[in-house]
LUMKE-403875 format. One record per atom (N, C-alpha, C, O, CB): x, y, z. Coordinates in nm, 2 decimals, decimal comma. Atoms other than C-alpha are relative to their C-alpha. Glycine has a CB too. Layout:
X | Y | Z
X | Y | Z;
...
//
This chain:
X | Y | Z
-0,03 | 0,14 | -0,04;
7,94 | -17,21 | -5,02;
0,07 | 0,01 | 0,14;
0,05 | -0,08 | 0,22;
0,09 | -0,06 | -0,11;
-0,07 | -0,01 | -0,13;
8,17 | -17,09 | -4,74;
-0,09 | 0,03 | 0,11;
-0,07 | -0,03 | 0,22;
0,10 | 0,12 | -0,01;
0,10 | -0,02 | -0,10;
7,87 | -16,96 | -4,55;
-0,08 | -0,12 | 0,04;
-0,11 | -0,14 | 0,16;
-0,09 | 0,12 | -0,04;
0,08 | 0,12 | -0,03;
7,69 | -17,29 | -4,58;
0,09 | -0,09 | 0,08;
0,03 | -0,16 | 0,18;
-0,03 | -0,07 | -0,13;
-0,09 | 0,09 | -0,08;
7,99 | -17,48 | -4,44;
0,01 | 0,06 | 0,14;
0,01 | -0,02 | 0,23;
0,14 | -0,01 | -0,07;
0,00 | -0,06 | -0,14;
8,01 | -17,23 | -4,15;
-0,13 | -0,03 | 0,07;
-0,13 | -0,07 | 0,19;
0,03 | 0,15 | -0,01;
0,13 | 0,03 | -0,06;
7,64 | -17,28 | -4,09;
-0,01 | -0,15 | 0,05;
-0,06 | -0,17 | 0,16;
-0,12 | 0,03 | -0,09;
0,00 | 0,14 | -0,04;
7,67 | -17,66 | -4,09;
0,09 | -0,03 | 0,12;
0,05 | -0,11 | 0,20;
0,04 | -0,08 | -0,12;
-0,09 | 0,02 | -0,11;
7,96 | -17,64 | -3,86;
-0,06 | 0,05 | 0,13;
-0,04 | -0,01 | 0,24;
0,14 | 0,07 | -0,02;
0,07 | -0,06 | -0,11;
7,77 | -17,42 | -3,62;
-0,11 | -0,09 | 0,05;
-0,13 | -0,11 | 0,17;
-0,05 | 0,14 | -0,02;
0,11 | 0,09 | -0,04;
7,47 | -17,66 | -3,62;
0,06 | -0,12 | 0,06;
0,01 | -0,17 | 0,16;
-0,08 | -0,04 | -0,13;
-0,07 | 0,12 | -0,06;
7,71 | -17,95 | -3,55;
0,05 | 0,03 | 0,14;
0,03 | -0,06 | 0,23;
0,11 | -0,04 | -0,09;
-0,05 | -0,04 | -0,13;
7,87 | -17,77 | -3,26;
-0,12 | 0,02 | 0,10;
-0,11 | -0,02 | 0,21;
0,08 | 0,13 | -0,01;
0,12 | -0,02 | -0,09;
7,52 | -17,68 | -3,12;
-0,05 | -0,14 | 0,04;
-0,09 | -0,16 | 0,15;
-0,10 | 0,08 | -0,08;
0,05 | 0,13 | -0,04;
7,41 | -18,04 | -3,14;
0,09 | -0,07 | 0,09;
0,05 | -0,14 | 0,18;
-0,01 | -0,09 | -0,13;
-0,10 | 0,06 | -0,09;
7,73 | -18,16 | -2,98;
-0,01 | 0,06 | 0,14;
-0,01 | -0,02 | 0,24;
0,14 | 0,02 | -0,05;
0,02 | -0,06 | -0,13;
7,68 | -17,91 | -2,70;
-0,12 | -0,04 | 0,07;
-0,12 | -0,07 | 0,19;
0,01 | 0,15 | -0,01;
0,13 | 0,04 | -0,06;
7,32 | -18,00 | -2,64;
0,01 | -0,15 | 0,04;
-0,05 | -0,18 | 0,14;
-0,12 | 0,02 | -0,11;
-0,02 | 0,14 | -0,04;
7,41 | -18,37 | -2,64;
0,08 | -0,01 | 0,13;
0,05 | -0,10 | 0,21;
0,07 | -0,08 | -0,11;
-0,08 | 0,01 | -0,13;
7,67 | -18,31 | -2,37;
-0,07 | 0,05 | 0,12;
-0,06 | -0,01 | 0,23;
0,13 | 0,08 | -0,02;
0,07 | -0,06 | -0,12;
7,45 | -18,10 | -2,15;
-0,13 | -0,07 | 0,03;
-0,16 | -0,08 | 0,15;
-0,03 | 0,14 | -0,03;
0,13 | 0,05 | -0,02;
7,12 | -18,27 | -2,19;
-0,01 | -0,15 | -0,02;
-0,12 | -0,21 | -0,03;
-0,10 | 0,07 | -0,09;
0,00 | 0,14 | 0,02;
7,22 | -18,63 | -2,24;
-0,06 | -0,07 | 0,12;
-0,03 | -0,04 | 0,23;
0,14 | -0,05 | -0,02;
0,07 | 0,08 | -0,11;
7,01 | -18,88 | -2,04;
0,11 | -0,07 | 0,08;
0,09 | -0,09 | 0,20;
-0,09 | -0,10 | -0,06;
-0,10 | 0,06 | -0,07;
7,33 | -19,06 | -1,94;
0,07 | 0,09 | 0,11;
0,10 | 0,05 | 0,22;
0,11 | -0,06 | -0,09;
-0,05 | -0,10 | -0,09;
7,46 | -18,74 | -1,78;
-0,09 | 0,02 | 0,12;
-0,04 | 0,03 | 0,23;
0,03 | 0,13 | -0,08;
0,10 | -0,02 | -0,11;
7,14 | -18,70 | -1,58;
0,00 | -0,12 | 0,09;
-0,01 | -0,10 | 0,21;
-0,14 | 0,02 | -0,06;
-0,01 | 0,12 | -0,08;
7,16 | -19,06 | -1,46;
0,13 | 0,01 | 0,09;
0,12 | -0,03 | 0,21;
0,00 | -0,12 | -0,09;
-0,12 | -0,01 | -0,08;
7,52 | -19,00 | -1,35;
-0,01 | 0,10 | 0,12;
0,04 | 0,07 | 0,23;
0,12 | 0,04 | -0,09;
0,02 | -0,10 | -0,11;
7,42 | -18,69 | -1,15;
-0,09 | -0,06 | 0,11;
-0,06 | -0,03 | 0,23;
-0,06 | 0,13 | -0,06;
0,09 | 0,06 | -0,10;
7,14 | -18,88 | -0,98;
0,07 | -0,10 | 0,09;
0,06 | -0,10 | 0,21;
-0,12 | -0,06 | -0,07;
-0,08 | 0,10 | -0,08;
7,37 | -19,16 | -0,88;
0,10 | 0,07 | 0,09;
0,12 | 0,02 | 0,20;
0,07 | -0,10 | -0,10;
-0,09 | -0,07 | -0,08;
7,63 | -18,92 | -0,76;
-0,06 | 0,06 | 0,13;
-0,01 | 0,06 | 0,23;
0,07 | 0,11 | -0,08;
0,07 | -0,06 | -0,11;
7,38 | -18,74 | -0,54;
-0,04 | -0,11 | 0,10;
-0,04 | -0,09 | 0,22;
-0,13 | 0,07 | -0,04;
0,04 | 0,11 | -0,09;
7,26 | -19,08 | -0,40;
0,12 | -0,05 | 0,07;
0,11 | -0,09 | 0,19;
-0,06 | -0,11 | -0,08;
-0,12 | 0,05 | -0,07;
7,62 | -19,18 | -0,32;
0,04 | 0,10 | 0,11;
0,08 | 0,06 | 0,22;
0,12 | -0,01 | -0,10;
-0,03 | -0,10 | -0,11;
7,68 | -18,85 | -0,13;
-0,10 | -0,01 | 0,11;
-0,05 | -0,01 | 0,23;
-0,01 | 0,14 | -0,06;
0,10 | 0,02 | -0,11;
7,36 | -18,90 | 0,07;
0,03 | -0,13 | 0,07;
0,01 | -0,13 | 0,20;
-0,15 | 0,00 | -0,06;
-0,03 | 0,13 | -0,07;
7,46 | -19,26 | 0,14;
0,12 | 0,02 | 0,09;
0,12 | -0,03 | 0,20;
0,03 | -0,11 | -0,11;
-0,12 | -0,02 | -0,08;
7,80 | -19,16 | 0,26;
-0,03 | 0,09 | 0,13;
0,03 | 0,06 | 0,23;
0,11 | 0,07 | -0,08;
0,04 | -0,08 | -0,12;
7,65 | -18,89 | 0,49;
-0,08 | -0,08 | 0,10;
-0,05 | -0,07 | 0,22;
-0,09 | 0,12 | -0,04;
0,07 | 0,09 | -0,09;
7,42 | -19,15 | 0,64;
0,09 | -0,10 | 0,07;
0,07 | -0,13 | 0,19;
-0,11 | -0,08 | -0,07;
-0,09 | 0,09 | -0,06;
7,71 | -19,38 | 0,70;
0,08 | 0,08 | 0,11;
0,11 | 0,02 | 0,22;
0,10 | -0,06 | -0,11;
-0,08 | -0,08 | -0,10;
7,91 | -19,10 | 0,88;
-0,09 | 0,03 | 0,12;
-0,03 | 0,03 | 0,23;
0,04 | 0,13 | -0,07;
0,09 | -0,02 | -0,12;
7,60 | -19,03 | 1,10;
-0,04 | -0,13 | 0,07;
-0,11 | -0,13 | 0,17;
-0,12 | 0,08 | -0,05;
0,03 | 0,14 | -0,05;
7,57 | -19,41 | 1,16;
-0,15 | -0,02 | 0,01;
-0,20 | -0,08 | 0,10;
0,06 | -0,02 | 0,14;
0,14 | 0,03 | 0,02;
7,21 | -19,41 | 1,05;
-0,02 | -0,13 | -0,06;
0,06 | -0,18 | -0,14;
-0,07 | 0,11 | -0,08;
0,04 | 0,13 | 0,06;
7,04 | -19,73 | 0,96;
-0,05 | 0,03 | -0,14;
-0,14 | 0,11 | -0,16;
-0,10 | -0,08 | 0,09;
0,04 | -0,01 | 0,13;
7,00 | -19,76 | 0,59;
-0,13 | -0,08 | -0,03;
-0,12 | -0,21 | -0,02;
0,11 | -0,03 | -0,10;
0,12 | 0,07 | 0,03;
6,64 | -19,85 | 0,50;
-0,04 | -0,01 | -0,14;
-0,13 | -0,08 | -0,18;
-0,11 | 0,06 | 0,08;
0,03 | 0,00 | 0,15;
6,63 | -19,78 | 0,13;
0,12 | -0,03 | -0,08;
0,23 | -0,03 | -0,03;
-0,06 | 0,14 | -0,04;
-0,11 | 0,03 | 0,09;
6,83 | -19,86 | -0,17;
0,04 | 0,13 | -0,07;
0,01 | 0,15 | -0,19;
-0,04 | -0,11 | -0,11;
-0,04 | -0,13 | 0,05;
6,98 | -19,51 | -0,22;
0,10 | -0,01 | -0,11;
0,11 | 0,08 | -0,20;
0,05 | 0,09 | 0,11;
-0,11 | 0,01 | 0,10;
7,27 | -19,64 | -0,43;
-0,05 | -0,05 | -0,13;
0,03 | -0,04 | -0,23;
0,10 | -0,08 | 0,05;
0,04 | 0,06 | 0,12;
7,06 | -19,80 | -0,70;
-0,08 | 0,10 | -0,08;
-0,14 | 0,20 | -0,03;
-0,08 | -0,13 | 0,02;
0,07 | -0,08 | 0,09;
6,90 | -19,64 | -1,00;
-0,08 | -0,09 | -0,09;
-0,03 | -0,15 | -0,18;
0,09 | 0,10 | -0,08;
0,09 | 0,10 | 0,07;
6,60 | -19,84 | -1,13;
-0,09 | 0,07 | -0,11;
-0,15 | -0,01 | -0,18;
-0,08 | -0,08 | 0,09;
0,09 | -0,06 | 0,10;
6,42 | -19,58 | -1,34;
0,06 | 0,00 | -0,14;
0,15 | 0,09 | -0,17;
-0,03 | 0,15 | 0,05;
-0,05 | 0,01 | 0,13;
6,49 | -19,68 | -1,69;
-0,08 | 0,07 | -0,11;
-0,04 | 0,07 | -0,23;
0,02 | -0,15 | -0,04;
0,09 | -0,07 | 0,10;
6,21 | -19,48 | -1,86;
0,06 | 0,13 | -0,02;
0,12 | 0,20 | 0,06;
-0,14 | 0,01 | 0,06;
-0,05 | -0,13 | 0,04;
6,30 | -19,17 | -2,05;
-0,09 | 0,11 | 0,07;
-0,21 | 0,10 | 0,07;
0,00 | 0,02 | -0,15;
0,07 | -0,12 | -0,05;
6,20 | -18,84 | -1,88;
-0,04 | 0,09 | -0,11;
0,00 | 0,07 | -0,23;
0,08 | 0,07 | 0,11;
0,05 | -0,09 | 0,10;
6,03 | -18,56 | -2,06;
0,11 | 0,07 | -0,08;
0,10 | 0,09 | -0,20;
-0,10 | 0,10 | 0,06;
-0,11 | -0,07 | 0,07;
6,35 | -18,37 | -2,13;
0,07 | -0,08 | -0,10;
0,10 | -0,04 | -0,21;
0,09 | 0,06 | 0,11;
-0,07 | 0,08 | 0,10;
6,52 | -18,66 | -2,29;
-0,09 | -0,04 | -0,12;
-0,03 | -0,05 | -0,23;
0,04 | -0,13 | 0,07;
0,09 | 0,02 | 0,12;
6,21 | -18,73 | -2,51;
0,01 | 0,12 | -0,09;
0,01 | 0,10 | -0,21;
-0,14 | -0,03 | 0,05;
0,00 | -0,12 | 0,09;
6,22 | -18,37 | -2,63;
0,13 | 0,01 | -0,07;
0,13 | 0,04 | -0,19;
-0,02 | 0,13 | 0,09;
-0,13 | 0,00 | 0,06;
6,59 | -18,39 | -2,70;
0,01 | -0,10 | -0,11;
0,07 | -0,08 | -0,22;
0,12 | -0,02 | 0,10;
0,00 | 0,10 | 0,10;
6,54 | -18,71 | -2,89;
-0,08 | 0,04 | -0,13;
-0,03 | 0,02 | -0,24;
-0,06 | -0,13 | 0,05;
0,08 | -0,04 | 0,12;
6,27 | -18,56 | -3,11;
0,07 | 0,11 | -0,07;
0,07 | 0,11 | -0,19;
-0,14 | 0,06 | 0,05;
-0,07 | -0,11 | 0,06;
6,48 | -18,25 | -3,17;
0,12 | -0,06 | -0,08;
0,15 | -0,01 | -0,19;
0,06 | 0,10 | 0,10;
-0,11 | 0,06 | 0,07;
6,78 | -18,46 | -3,27;
-0,04 | -0,08 | -0,12;
0,03 | -0,07 | -0,22;
0,08 | -0,10 | 0,10;
0,05 | 0,06 | 0,11;
6,57 | -18,67 | -3,50;
-0,03 | 0,10 | -0,11;
0,00 | 0,07 | -0,23;
-0,12 | -0,09 | 0,03;
0,04 | -0,10 | 0,09;
6,44 | -18,36 | -3,67;
0,13 | 0,06 | -0,06;
0,14 | 0,08 | -0,19;
-0,08 | 0,11 | 0,06;
-0,13 | -0,05 | 0,05;
6,80 | -18,22 | -3,70;
0,07 | -0,10 | -0,09;
0,13 | -0,06 | -0,20;
0,09 | 0,04 | 0,12;
-0,06 | 0,10 | 0,09;
6,92 | -18,55 | -3,85;
-0,07 | 0,00 | -0,13;
0,00 | -0,01 | -0,24;
-0,01 | -0,14 | 0,07;
0,07 | -0,01 | 0,13;
6,65 | -18,53 | -4,11;
0,03 | 0,12 | -0,08;
0,04 | 0,11 | -0,20;
-0,15 | -0,01 | 0,02;
-0,04 | -0,13 | 0,07;
6,73 | -18,17 | -4,20;
0,14 | -0,02 | -0,06;
0,16 | 0,02 | -0,17;
0,00 | 0,12 | 0,10;
-0,13 | 0,02 | 0,05;
7,10 | -18,26 | -4,23;
0,00 | -0,10 | -0,12;
0,08 | -0,07 | -0,21;
0,10 | -0,05 | 0,11;
0,01 | 0,09 | 0,11;
7,02 | -18,56 | -4,45;
-0,06 | 0,06 | -0,12;
-0,01 | 0,04 | -0,23;
-0,08 | -0,12 | 0,04;
0,05 | -0,07 | 0,11;
6,81 | -18,34 | -4,67;
0,10 | 0,09 | -0,07;
0,11 | 0,10 | -0,19;
-0,13 | 0,07 | 0,04;
-0,10 | -0,09 | 0,05;
7,08 | -18,08 | -4,70;
0,11 | -0,07 | -0,08;
0,15 | -0,03 | -0,18;
0,06 | 0,08 | 0,11;
-0,11 | 0,08 | 0,07;
7,34 | -18,35 | -4,79;
-0,05 | -0,05 | -0,13;
0,02 | -0,05 | -0,23;
0,05 | -0,11 | 0,10;
0,05 | 0,05 | 0,12;
7,11 | -18,50 | -5,04;
-0,01 | 0,11 | -0,11;
0,02 | 0,09 | -0,23;
-0,14 | -0,06 | 0,02;
0,00 | -0,11 | 0,09;
7,05 | -18,16 | -5,20;
0,13 | 0,04 | -0,06;
0,15 | 0,06 | -0,18;
-0,07 | 0,12 | 0,06;
-0,14 | -0,04 | 0,05;
7,42 | -18,08 | -5,22;
0,05 | -0,11 | -0,09;
0,11 | -0,08 | -0,19;
0,09 | 0,01 | 0,13;
-0,05 | 0,10 | 0,08;
7,50 | -18,42 | -5,36;
-0,07 | 0,00 | -0,14;
-0,01 | -0,03 | -0,24;
-0,02 | -0,14 | 0,06;
0,07 | -0,01 | 0,13;
7,23 | -18,38 | -5,63;
0,05 | 0,12 | -0,08;
0,07 | 0,11 | -0,20;
-0,15 | 0,02 | 0,03;
-0,05 | -0,12 | 0,07;
7,36 | -18,03 | -5,71;
0,14 | -0,03 | -0,06;
0,17 | 0,01 | -0,17;
0,02 | 0,11 | 0,10;
-0,14 | 0,04 | 0,05;
7,72 | -18,17 | -5,74;
-0,01 | -0,09 | -0,12;
0,06 | -0,08 | -0,22;
0,08 | -0,06 | 0,11;
0,02 | 0,10 | 0,11;
7,60 | -18,46 | -5,96;
-0,05 | 0,07 | -0,13;
-0,02 | 0,03 | -0,24;
-0,09 | -0,11 | 0,04;
0,05 | -0,07 | 0,12;
7,41 | -18,22 | -6,19;
0,11 | 0,09 | -0,06;
0,11 | 0,10 | -0,19;
-0,12 | 0,09 | 0,04;
-0,11 | -0,08 | 0,06;
7,72 | -18,00 | -6,23;
0,10 | -0,09 | -0,08;
0,14 | -0,05 | -0,18;
0,07 | 0,07 | 0,11;
-0,09 | 0,09 | 0,07;
7,94 | -18,29 | -6,32;
-0,07 | -0,07 | -0,11;
-0,01 | -0,15 | -0,18;
0,06 | -0,10 | 0,10;
//
């Protein structure tokens, strides 16, 4: 039982780490930050701004975020199954 709890904790930490590193919101923030840096450099050089570098209009999910969503859905289903099995086991014991 102790090993199962350790395994579940490790899976949770892995999911938490993947969510932090591969989160679509994180990728959007990085793109906006790069656009802001490029915009500031153009202002320092006194270039005429012809594009909307500061905006981010791409609201569609990229391939990486779709893969992460599929993996997270599968992990959620696995965790739900494990919890269901444990609860059935406990209810049979009692």
